[in-house]
NUSE-935865 format. One line per field, with one value per residue (C-alpha): residue in one letter; x, y, z. Coordinates in Angstrom, 3 decimals, padded with zeros to 6 digits, always signed. Example, Ala and Ser with C-alpha at 12.3 -4.5 7.8 and 13.67 -1.06 7.14 Angstrom:
% residues 2
residuo = c(a|s)
c1 = c(+012.300|+013.670)
c2 = c(-004.500|-001.060)
c3 = c(+007.800|+007.140)
% end
This chain:
% residues 366
residuo = c(m|t|v|l|d|n|r|a|l|n|r|a|m|l|a|r|q|l|l|l|d|r|a|d|l|p|v|v|d|a|v|a|h|l|c|g|l|q|a|q|e|p|q|e|p|f|v|g|l|w|s|r|l|t|a|f|d|p|a|v|l|s|d|l|l|t|r|r|s|v|v|r|t|h|l|m|r|r|t|v|h|l|v|t|a|d|d|v|l|a|w|r|s|r|h|d|a|m|l|r|q|r|v|l|g|v|y|r|d|e|l|k|g|i|d|l|d|a|l|a|a|d|a|r|e|l|m|a|d|g|e|p|r|t|a|a|e|i|v|a|a|l|a|g|r|w|p|g|p|g|p|r|p|l|g|e|m|v|v|a|a|l|v|p|v|a|q|v|p|p|r|g|l|w|r|a|k|g|g|v|r|n|a|a|l|s|s|w|l|g|r|p|v|d|p|p|a|p|d|g|s|d|p|v|g|r|t|l|v|r|r|y|l|a|a|h|g|p|a|a|t|a|d|l|r|a|w|s|g|l|a|g|l|p|g|a|v|a|a|v|r|g|e|l|v|g|f|r|d|e|r|g|r|e|l|l|d|l|p|e|a|p|r|p|d|p|d|t|p|a|p|v|r|f|l|p|a|f|d|n|a|i|l|g|y|q|d|r|g|r|i|i|d|d|e|h|r|g|l|s|v|a|g|e|r|v|v|l|v|d|g|r|v|a|a|t|w|r|v|t|d|g|v|v|a|v|e|p|l|r|p|l|s|r|a|d|r|d|a|v|a|d|g|g|r|e|l|a|s|f|l|t|e|g|e|s|d|r|v|r|v|a|a|a|p|r)
c1 = c(-159.583|-159.308|-160.991|-158.767|-161.037|-159.643|-158.679|-156.633|-154.876|-154.193|-152.469|-150.324|-149.427|-148.356|-146.344|-144.512|-143.915|-142.330|-145.429|-146.849|-143.712|-140.765|-137.975|-134.416|-132.837|-129.703|-131.131|-129.938|-131.474|-134.753|-134.518|-134.050|-136.850|-139.177|-138.144|-137.331|-139.144|-140.808|-138.779|-139.823|-139.986|-136.427|-137.006|-139.865|-137.903|-136.532|-140.086|-140.998|-137.904|-138.387|-141.981|-140.485|-137.249|-136.140|-133.704|-133.535|-130.637|-131.234|-127.350|-127.051|-129.326|-127.432|-124.142|-125.606|-126.316|-122.835|-121.172|-123.519|-124.837|-128.306|-129.417|-132.297|-133.495|-136.574|-137.717|-141.120|-144.206|-141.490|-141.273|-138.305|-137.526|-134.688|-133.257|-130.254|-127.378|-127.641|-131.367|-131.173|-128.328|-130.116|-133.532|-133.058|-132.877|-136.270|-137.992|-136.452|-139.443|-141.943|-139.905|-139.958|-143.579|-144.460|-142.689|-144.000|-147.302|-146.861|-145.028|-145.930|-146.354|-143.344|-141.192|-142.811|-140.219|-137.281|-134.796|-134.790|-131.894|-129.762|-130.784|-129.960|-126.364|-125.648|-126.946|-124.714|-121.613|-122.237|-122.640|-119.725|-117.526|-119.637|-119.962|-123.313|-125.405|-128.899|-131.448|-131.083|-127.200|-128.031|-130.633|-128.311|-125.582|-127.808|-130.203|-127.800|-128.610|-131.942|-133.732|-137.150|-138.630|-138.178|-136.234|-138.814|-139.698|-136.076|-134.827|-137.522|-136.890|-132.961|-133.033|-136.115|-135.930|-132.995|-129.999|-130.027|-129.050|-128.620|-129.806|-126.593|-126.285|-126.700|-130.433|-131.872|-129.556|-131.195|-132.420|-130.415|-131.561|-130.229|-131.443|-131.369|-128.270|-127.985|-124.955|-124.757|-125.676|-122.735|-120.257|-121.773|-121.760|-118.598|-120.538|-122.561|-126.372|-127.280|-128.278|-131.545|-131.407|-130.285|-132.823|-135.899|-136.289|-136.952|-135.108|-135.502|-139.265|-139.332|-137.251|-139.711|-142.535|-141.053|-139.731|-143.045|-144.968|-142.332|-142.948|-146.614|-148.361|-150.957|-151.611|-153.225|-151.321|-153.090|-151.565|-148.008|-148.543|-149.890|-146.676|-144.154|-145.684|-144.868|-147.381|-145.046|-145.027|-147.568|-144.734|-142.694|-145.970|-146.599|-142.934|-143.039|-146.747|-145.618|-143.559|-146.746|-149.818|-153.359|-156.221|-159.129|-160.051|-163.758|-163.950|-163.081|-159.776|-157.060|-154.289|-150.958|-148.276|-144.938|-145.896|-143.862|-144.606|-146.317|-150.183|-150.738|-154.090|-156.514|-157.076|-153.412|-153.222|-151.883|-149.998|-150.498|-148.147|-147.252|-146.743|-144.799|-146.138|-146.702|-145.688|-145.872|-147.875|-150.676|-149.562|-148.338|-151.596|-154.343|-156.961|-156.116|-158.948|-156.735|-155.481|-157.542|-161.329|-162.384|-163.554|-160.023|-158.090|-157.280|-155.338|-152.366|-152.024|-152.179|-149.091|-150.868|-149.080|-151.282|-151.688|-152.713|-154.920|-155.762|-153.925|-156.116|-155.849|-157.494|-155.877|-153.537|-150.445|-148.299|-145.510|-145.695|-142.996|-141.936|-145.647|-147.015|-150.662|-152.981|-156.329|-158.611|-160.639|-163.123|-164.023|-161.289|-161.837|-160.051|-157.559|-156.809|-156.454|-153.969|-151.885|-152.020|-150.858|-147.915|-146.932|-147.086|-144.787|-142.357|-142.299|-141.896|-138.828|-137.583|-137.979|-136.595|-133.733|-135.176|-136.013|-139.724|-142.238|-145.304|-148.435|-151.904|-154.755|-157.583|-161.402|-162.691|-165.227|-168.825)
c2 = c(-051.119|-051.851|-055.225|-057.382|-059.780|-063.185|-062.117|-059.095|-061.611|-063.850|-061.347|-060.364|-063.864|-064.427|-061.439|-062.397|-065.897|-064.895|-066.503|-063.384|-062.545|-064.597|-063.125|-062.404|-063.641|-066.018|-069.255|-068.944|-065.619|-067.054|-069.779|-067.351|-064.886|-067.952|-068.954|-072.325|-074.840|-077.924|-080.698|-084.071|-085.262|-084.402|-083.277|-080.976|-077.827|-077.749|-077.323|-074.827|-072.596|-073.269|-071.991|-068.880|-067.847|-066.679|-069.162|-071.462|-073.893|-076.834|-077.637|-074.437|-075.761|-079.051|-077.115|-074.999|-078.488|-079.934|-076.772|-076.745|-073.207|-074.763|-077.843|-080.202|-080.464|-081.090|-077.504|-075.784|-078.153|-081.152|-081.484|-081.465|-078.079|-077.011|-073.624|-071.699|-072.614|-069.157|-069.583|-073.132|-072.168|-069.120|-070.720|-074.353|-073.811|-071.854|-075.003|-077.493|-077.723|-077.947|-080.704|-082.734|-082.383|-083.296|-086.559|-087.260|-086.648|-089.582|-091.891|-090.706|-094.253|-095.655|-092.908|-092.612|-092.538|-091.989|-089.329|-087.187|-084.927|-088.134|-089.644|-086.299|-086.242|-089.872|-089.192|-085.886|-087.806|-090.533|-088.091|-085.587|-087.223|-085.934|-089.198|-089.408|-092.063|-093.609|-093.500|-097.337|-096.980|-094.375|-096.642|-099.650|-097.644|-096.384|-099.300|-101.161|-098.498|-097.307|-100.604|-099.589|-097.287|-099.353|-098.531|-096.221|-093.927|-093.904|-092.977|-090.300|-088.619|-088.451|-087.247|-085.201|-083.504|-084.239|-083.604|-080.876|-082.782|-082.108|-084.823|-084.989|-085.214|-087.182|-086.936|-083.792|-083.524|-082.826|-086.011|-088.238|-090.837|-091.544|-092.762|-090.409|-090.129|-087.706|-085.580|-083.308|-079.951|-078.171|-080.636|-080.469|-076.631|-076.071|-073.683|-074.326|-073.989|-070.603|-070.996|-069.570|-066.131|-066.104|-063.392|-064.891|-061.987|-064.208|-062.396|-065.177|-065.259|-061.570|-062.459|-065.355|-063.005|-060.347|-062.959|-064.741|-061.723|-060.800|-064.207|-064.803|-061.772|-060.185|-062.967|-063.797|-065.033|-068.463|-068.465|-067.792|-070.640|-072.958|-072.244|-072.560|-075.097|-072.931|-071.972|-069.602|-066.668|-064.170|-062.499|-061.929|-060.691|-058.238|-056.994|-056.158|-055.031|-051.373|-051.913|-053.535|-052.321|-054.103|-055.283|-057.701|-060.413|-061.174|-063.406|-060.544|-061.782|-059.411|-059.548|-058.285|-056.976|-055.077|-051.570|-051.527|-055.051|-055.499|-055.663|-055.665|-054.381|-057.356|-057.017|-057.733|-060.641|-063.816|-066.249|-070.109|-071.641|-075.443|-075.949|-079.047|-081.185|-079.621|-075.963|-073.597|-071.305|-073.334|-074.950|-071.811|-070.735|-071.748|-070.261|-071.289|-069.504|-067.184|-069.825|-072.965|-073.720|-075.594|-078.505|-079.138|-078.410|-082.034|-081.997|-079.829|-082.135|-085.337|-084.203|-083.556|-081.164|-078.506|-075.800|-072.292|-070.607|-066.915|-067.380|-070.230|-074.071|-075.332|-078.420|-081.221|-082.655|-085.367|-086.890|-090.227|-091.268|-087.537|-086.458|-083.813|-084.916|-082.374|-082.964|-080.031|-079.568|-077.177|-076.053|-074.017|-071.525|-072.168|-069.438|-071.065|-074.454|-073.232|-071.349|-074.493|-076.653|-074.071|-074.183|-077.874|-078.062|-075.879|-077.921|-081.240|-079.763|-078.623|-081.918|-083.887|-081.589|-080.939|-084.623|-083.977|-081.296|-083.473|-082.461|-083.922|-081.755|-084.018|-082.941|-080.926|-082.620|-081.750)
c3 = c(-012.025|-015.733|-016.714|-019.231|-021.143|-022.332|-025.621|-024.236|-021.827|-024.821|-026.724|-023.785|-023.065|-026.759|-026.692|-023.371|-024.600|-027.852|-029.878|-031.368|-033.107|-033.269|-031.492|-032.423|-029.245|-028.287|-027.273|-023.749|-023.385|-024.566|-021.950|-019.267|-020.446|-020.425|-016.966|-018.482|-020.610|-019.415|-020.569|-019.314|-022.840|-024.059|-027.604|-026.915|-025.979|-029.346|-030.871|-028.277|-029.192|-032.890|-032.477|-030.665|-032.280|-035.623|-037.392|-034.561|-034.813|-032.732|-032.666|-030.697|-027.632|-027.877|-027.505|-024.498|-022.805|-023.441|-022.306|-019.304|-019.837|-019.487|-017.622|-017.325|-013.803|-011.461|-010.504|-010.837|-009.920|-009.510|-013.376|-015.386|-016.836|-018.957|-017.404|-017.541|-015.144|-013.474|-012.689|-011.296|-008.850|-007.744|-007.551|-006.633|-002.749|-002.763|-004.279|-001.890|+000.577|-002.265|-004.165|-000.761|-000.223|-003.456|-003.522|+000.064|-001.399|-003.667|-001.129|+002.259|+003.432|+002.042|+003.375|+006.870|+009.533|+007.310|+008.431|+005.049|+006.372|+006.975|+003.658|+001.976|+003.660|+002.468|-001.064|-001.261|-000.116|-002.798|-005.588|-004.251|-007.035|-009.884|-011.571|-013.633|-012.124|-013.021|-010.317|-009.891|-009.456|-006.634|-005.027|-005.244|-003.515|-000.910|-000.277|+002.259|+004.716|+003.429|+002.720|+003.877|+001.351|-001.645|-005.138|-006.606|-003.710|-002.596|-006.007|-006.665|-003.333|-003.799|-007.426|-007.487|-004.066|-001.706|-003.885|-006.597|-009.837|-013.316|-015.973|-018.008|-022.010|-024.275|-022.617|-024.076|-027.174|-030.687|-032.206|-029.450|-027.200|-023.751|-020.411|-017.448|-015.639|-012.694|-011.511|-008.500|-009.669|-007.901|-009.369|-012.928|-012.934|-010.813|-008.376|-005.256|-005.314|-003.742|-000.010|+001.317|+002.570|+006.141|+007.305|+005.626|+003.221|+000.071|-002.687|-004.824|-004.399|-005.291|-008.377|-009.262|-009.117|-011.391|-013.762|-014.063|-014.896|-017.527|-019.302|-018.335|-016.984|-016.398|-014.018|-010.598|-007.588|-008.024|-011.579|-010.162|-007.762|-010.539|-012.530|-009.523|-007.405|-004.483|-001.758|+000.102|-002.213|-000.823|+001.298|-002.144|-003.933|-001.065|-001.043|-004.748|-005.105|-005.023|-008.304|-010.100|-011.693|-011.289|-013.483|-013.113|-015.467|-016.726|-013.388|-011.236|-010.142|-009.480|-012.056|-011.402|-014.032|-014.646|-015.702|-018.811|-019.999|-023.574|-023.538|-027.193|-028.791|-028.442|-032.337|-033.210|-035.588|-034.016|-036.410|-036.334|-033.765|-033.116|-029.370|-027.879|-025.354|-021.809|-022.743|-020.187|-022.453|-021.307|-017.916|-016.539|-015.586|-012.925|-015.067|-018.781|-020.348|-022.108|-024.457|-024.262|-023.969|-020.846|-022.864|-024.216|-020.911|-020.296|-023.459|-021.983|-018.944|-021.284|-023.117|-026.242|-028.700|-029.711|-032.711|-031.943|-034.553|-033.637|-030.325|-029.069|-028.923|-032.157|-033.002|-031.914|-033.851|-033.996|-036.299|-038.081|-040.538|-041.143|-041.638|-039.449|-039.011|-037.638|-036.058|-035.738|-032.774|-034.273|-037.878|-039.519|-042.070|-045.442|-044.642|-041.416|-042.878|-045.349|-042.547|-040.375|-043.507|-044.178|-040.516|-040.506|-043.630|-041.909|-038.905|-040.805|-042.476|-039.089|-037.470|-040.381|-041.159|-044.443|-045.416|-045.501|-045.819|-045.568|-043.519|-043.361|-041.881|-041.137|-041.371|-038.508|-036.134|-036.846)
% end
């Protein structure tokens, strides 16, 4: 079986993630291809798409949110993702058990003895009118019957697990501020969430396997599990295995992939790219060695924004008063520093809508 080293996996990941070459795709098609973008920080998907698409216009994404073609919702790993309306309606039921278990993992004692099905029924009845509500408003309306868990466990169980909801605008619009207001997904989109397959055949699981590999492969089943948060996909993997090709990584893990998916030459040049916080190009894997060194792995879960140089995490970045400040994690060549500075100027101009192109690249650590 062919062994793919980290550089080969890196170039494949960059190509799938639209980071090797910016793609000329409609925004909604890019969101679908990427299987959504992690979005608990409301402005981060705009940077993620700017880094991936040619001539990205943030107003287009805002318009998709207001027109309800894309939504913000809890999904993979119980984190807020920006996903297409079609995908969330098709995928949400497959994530139900995982979402419940993850909330219970945090609030098991507080929710002990609570009839979650009865709580879900009450919450769905409350939210059936489609009126957007904050978690506090939902808790206040339910607390008379459900006083035991306390506000935070009750609110998180309802909005993150029991009731499929959308976080409605202005939350998530370009350069807009707004607290989280939740509307029942079926009301917000005007369509019901797809029910689970009655025969247990898991067509959604099979779709998730194929879609994940298209956006992240080649990958191991542990990577698929790390991205989705779903433990119950071995059956789906087994069902589609005949469609897939196999490789091994340098650790000896079996990697699966779609036969015709791009696997560029490992020597293909990779441009500098600025990634937003919690980008799935990093978080979408259990083994992140294809993109980030082990010593820096914690950056990806701490919410640091990172810069890719030659396809790997080489710096962090932040914005202060319109200036993009870059902190290298290792020494950079003069050519790489120049490329990072050029990318930082473009990013500053994007984030400030042309008001600033200032960038500061700090000295590398010794």
